N, C-alpha and C positions, 0 to 999 in steps of 0.2 A: 503494498500500499505506499502509495506518495505521500510523505510525511516532511512538513517544513516547519521547524522551529527557529525561533531568535533568542539564544541565549545571551547577557551580558555577563563580561569579567569582572569578578569581585575582588580585586587585588587591592586591596586598602593598606596605607603605610608606607614610608619611604624604604627605597631599597638601600640594603647595606652591602658593599663591596663581596660578592660572590654568595650571598645569602638570599635566602629565597622567601618571598610573600605567599603563605600559602592559605588559601580559604578552607573553609571548614570543611570536615571531611563528609562524603558522601556515602549512602547506603544503598549498595550494588546488589540486586536480587542474582540468586545462583543463575537465574537464566540471561542476565544481562550484565555478567560480570566484566572486569578489566582483561582486554585482550591484548592491549599495547600503547600507545602513545603518540602524542603528536609535538612539533614545535615549531616554534616561529619565532625570527628574530624582528625586534621592533625597530632597529636601526635608525634611533635617533640621536640627530649631531649633537647632542648634548650629553649624550651616554646609552650604548646600545645595551638591549636586554634582549634576553630569551625568555620567551613565555611558553609554558606546559600544559598539556591536557591529559589526562588519562583517557584511552581509547575504548569503548565498551563495546560490547557482542555485535550489538545492533547500530553501530559507528556513531551514534552520539559520542560528546566529547566532554569532560569535567575537569574545570579547573584545577591543575595540582600547585600551581606557583608559578614564580617568576625571578629570575637570574640575570644579576649584572653581568656582562662579558669584562668589564674592566677595557674595554675600549670605547673610540667612539663611531657612529655610523657615519654615512657618506651620501651625496648624492650629485649623480652626476649633472656636468651642465647643460641645460634645456631639455632635462628629464619631464614629461608629461606627466606621468603618473609612477612609472618604474623607476625610482630611484638609482638601482645599480645597474640595470640594464642588462644583466646575467641572469643565468641558470648555475645553482649549486655554491650559493652563497652560504649555506649551513647544509650539514652533510653528518648522517649517521656511519658511523664504524661499526657495525653490529659484533664483528669479531673479537676486538678489542673494549667494547663499551666504552665506546667514546661519541660524543658530538662535537663537531668542528664548526667554529663561526668565525668569519672573516667581519675586522672591522676598517671599515675602508676609510673611513676619516683619520684614522691612527696607524695605518700601516701595519697591522698587527693580527694575528689569529689566535684566538681563544679556544684552547681545548677544556672541555667538560667530561666528567666523568657522568654515566647515565644508570639510574637506579629507578628500574620500571618507569615511573614519569614524572622523575624530579632529577636534578642535574648537583653535580658539585663542581666548581671550578678548580681547576689544576695547574693550567698554565697561560701565559700569555706572551707570545713569541713573535719577533719580528718578522715580516714576512720578505725582509729584504728590498721591497720596491716601496713604490706608492698606490694607494687606492686599488687594494685588494678588492677581487669582486666574485671569484669562485675557486672553490677546492675541491678536490679528489682525493680517494683512499683506495690504496690496492694492495691486500697484504700488510707488510708493514712501512709500506711507502706512501708518504704525502706529497702532493704537490700545490701548490698556492699559485694561482694567476693573477699578476698586478698588472691592472688598468691603465693607472697613471704615468707620467714620464716617461722612461724606456720601458715598453710595455714587455715585459717577460714572466718566465715561471720561474718558482724557486722548490727545491725540494728537502723532505725533513723525513727522518726513520723513526720509526716507533721502536723503542727499544725496554728495557727492563723496568718493568712498573707501568707500562705502556706510558713513557714520558718520550716525546718527541725531540730530537734536536736535528738542527741542520746539518745538512750533506754539503760537506766540501766541493765546489766545483758543480754543483747542479745546477746553477742559474743560466739561463737560455732564453736568449731575446727572441720575440715573434716579430720582428722587422717593421714595428710600428715606434712612431714617437709620439706621445701626448703632452698636453701640459699636466700638472700635477694631479688636479681634478679634470678628467677628460671630458670632452663633450659626448653624449651620450650614446649616438650612433659611431662614434670612434673607440668606445672601450669595447673591450674584444667580450663576445658573449659567454664561453665557457671552456672549464678545463675538465678534461674527465680520462680517465683510463678505459681500454679495453675489457671484457669480460676476462681476458687469458693474462692482463697487466702485463702484456708485452709492447704496450704503446700507449703511448699519451698524446691525446688529441686538443686542438684549441681550435674556436670558431673566430673569426674576424670579420665582423659585420662590414666594415669599411672596406677591407679588403677583400669581401668576397670569398674568402679562403678556409679552406679547412688544414690545419697544419698537424702531422703525425711526426710524433718523435719517437722512433726505439728505445727503449728502455735499456741499458746496458747492466751487465751483473752486479755492478758496484751501486745501482741504485740511480746512476747519472743517465743523461740522454744523449743521445747522439748529437752530435754538435750543431748539424744541420737537418732540419725536418725535410719528410715530401711534402711538398705544398699542391692542394689539389683545387682549381677553381670552381666557383659552383655557381651557376647562373641564377644569382637572385642573391638573398642577403641571408646567410648560413647565422642562425642562433645557438638554437638550444638542441642537442641530443640524448637520445637514449639509444638502450639495445635492445631487440626483440628476442625470443627466447631460443632464436638459432644463432643469435651473438651478430647479427646487421646490425650498421649504424641505421639507426632512424632519424635524420635531421629535420627540422624545419626549416623552411624559407619563407622568411618574415615577408618579403617583397610580395607575393602574391597569395599565399597561406596556403602553402600545399606543404605535403610531406616528402621528402626525397629518401630513398633507400640505397644503401652501398655497403660493399666488402670492405673492409680493411686489410691489406695486405701485410706482409712481414716487415718491409720497408718504409710502412706509413702511410701509402699511398691509397687511395681510394679508388673503387672502381663501382662506377654507375649499374645498379641492378633494376631499380623501379621507382616511379615517381606518381604519387597521385593527381587528380585535377585539382586545380582551387577549389579550396574545402567550403566557400560561399560568405566567410567572415573575411575579418580585416584584420592585420598584423598577426599572423599565428608564429608566437616567440617562445611559448613553454611548451615543454612535452613531460611527459610519464609513460612508462609499458608497465602493463599487468603480463599474465603468462602467455594470455590470448591476443592483448589487445595495446593499440597505445592510443594515449588520448593528449590532447593539444586544446590550447586555451587561445584564443582571437580575442586580444586585449582589446583592438580597436574596436571591434563589434560586442564586446560582453557577451562571448557564446565560448562552448567548449564542441569539439567536434571529436570523433574515434575511429580507427582504423584498424582494420585486421591485415597483417601483413603475411604472405604466402612464403613456402619451401623457395622459391627462385626471385624473393624481392619482390613480387607484385603485391600493390596496395589498393585497398578497398574499404572505402567509407562506409562507416557503419549506419545503416538508414538509408543509404544512396549519397550520390554525390550532393554537395551542399546541404546535407542534413544536419540540423541541431539538436546535439544529445542533451544538451543542457545551456541554461541562461545564468549568466555568473553575476552577483551582485556588483555592478560599475564594471570595473575592467579587470577581470581576473589575470593573475600573473602566475606565480609558481602552482606545480601541482606536485601531488606525491600520492602514490598507491600504497597501502596498507601491506605489511609482510604476509598477511594471509590471503591477499589478493581480493577482498571481499569490497573494500571501500577507495573511494578517490577521495580526495580532500583537495581545494583551490583556497588561494590567497587573493583576497581583493581590499588592495590598499587604498582605493578613495572611500570605500566604505568601512574600512578596518574590521573586514569580517573574514572568516574561515566558514568556508561552505562543506557539505559531506554529501557524497550518495553513494548509494549501494552500486555495485556492478553486475548487471544480469548476465546470464550464461551465452547470452548472442551481443554484450558490449553493451546492451543499453544502461543509463543510468535513471536512479530514482531517488531523489532526494531526499535525506535523513537527518540533517543536521546544518543550521548555520548560525554560528557565534559571534556575536558583536562585542565591541567594547576594545578593540585594539587602537592605537592612533592612525588615523586619518594623513592621508600623505599632504605633506605641504613642501615645496623647494627650502623652506626657511628652516623648517624643523627636523626634516627627513620623513621617511615611512617605512612599514614593513615589507621587507621583501627576505624570502627564505623560508622555505616550509620542507619538515620531512615528517613522515608519519611512519610507524613500527605495528 
C-alpha cells in the first residue's frame, strides 16, 4: 500500500565536538524492528554534521542522533541547490565498520566508527588538497577526490584499529586546475573503485571524460590514467550486478553502460534513450535495477541492465518512477535491497520507497527537518543507507 509520512527531526541542544544529540528512544514492534541505518551530512559552512536514523523493516526512519565532523562544509560557486555537485561525499565502509565524510570547506576527511545507527568520531585527516567532494573505499584503500585548486586524488590505507594513514606518493592529478572553491560545473563528479578494486575512476563534468587509474600493488595509482571521452556530461556512476559501469549523462538525462578494461579504459556497451526528465545526475544500484534522480525536473527513474549492457527503462522510456521533494540529489539503496532513499536539499527532507520486484517504487517515508540549501550557509549533500 502506498504510504506517505512527514516526520520532523527532534535534535535539540548544542552539538559538542563528536558527541551525539539523541532523541528519545522509540518502541519498535517485533514485526517492525531495526534492519539498518541511514546517514546524511548537513554540510553547513559553519560546521559540518552527520545526522543518523535507524531504518526499520518497513523502510521508515527513526532519528538516532547527530554528530559533528570537526570540519566545515562547502558550496561550489554558482551551485543552484547541489552544494558539492558530486556523488560519494559520504561513504559507508561495511568491512571495517566506518563512515567517511568529506569536509569541503576545511580540506579534510572525517572517519567515524559505526555502531548500528550511531557514530563515534575517530579521525579528522587532511586530504592533501582543496575542496574534497567525493571519497571511495575498497579493501584497505581509501581515495579522496579534491575538486578545488589542482584537482586530484589522494590515497589512504586502513590499518590496525581501522585507522587511516596517508599513502606516500599516492597523489595524482586529473588534469584540471580550478579556483580553491570551484565553480559547480568545473568541479569533478565522483571518485570510485571498480568492484574488484583494481581500477580507480574519476568523472570530470567540464572535461566530458572518465579517467581510469590502475591500482598498483603498493596502493598507489598508475602515474597516467586512461582517458575515455563521453559524448555528454558524465556525472555519477554505480555498478550493476555484472560489474558493468552505469554512468549518468546529465546533459540529456540518459544512462550509459561500459565495461572497464584492465588499463582503466572504458568500452561502451549500451545506452538508454533520454529518460524524460532533466539533469540526471545521481544514481544508485540494487541487485536488479539502477535508479537515478532527475534533479532538474524533480523526478526519479529506474532501469534494468541486461547481460550485454543493454538498458531498458522501467515502465517504458520517459516513465516517472517517483516524484521527489523539490530537487532530489543523492540516492542510496538499503543493504537488503528492499528500500531506496533520496535526499532533497531544497526542502530539507529524505524520502524512502519500497522497491518492487519489477523495479517499481512505492513511497513509505518522508522525513523533514534537515537544513534547506542556501549559498550563504550550505546545505545537505551525501546520503548512505545500510
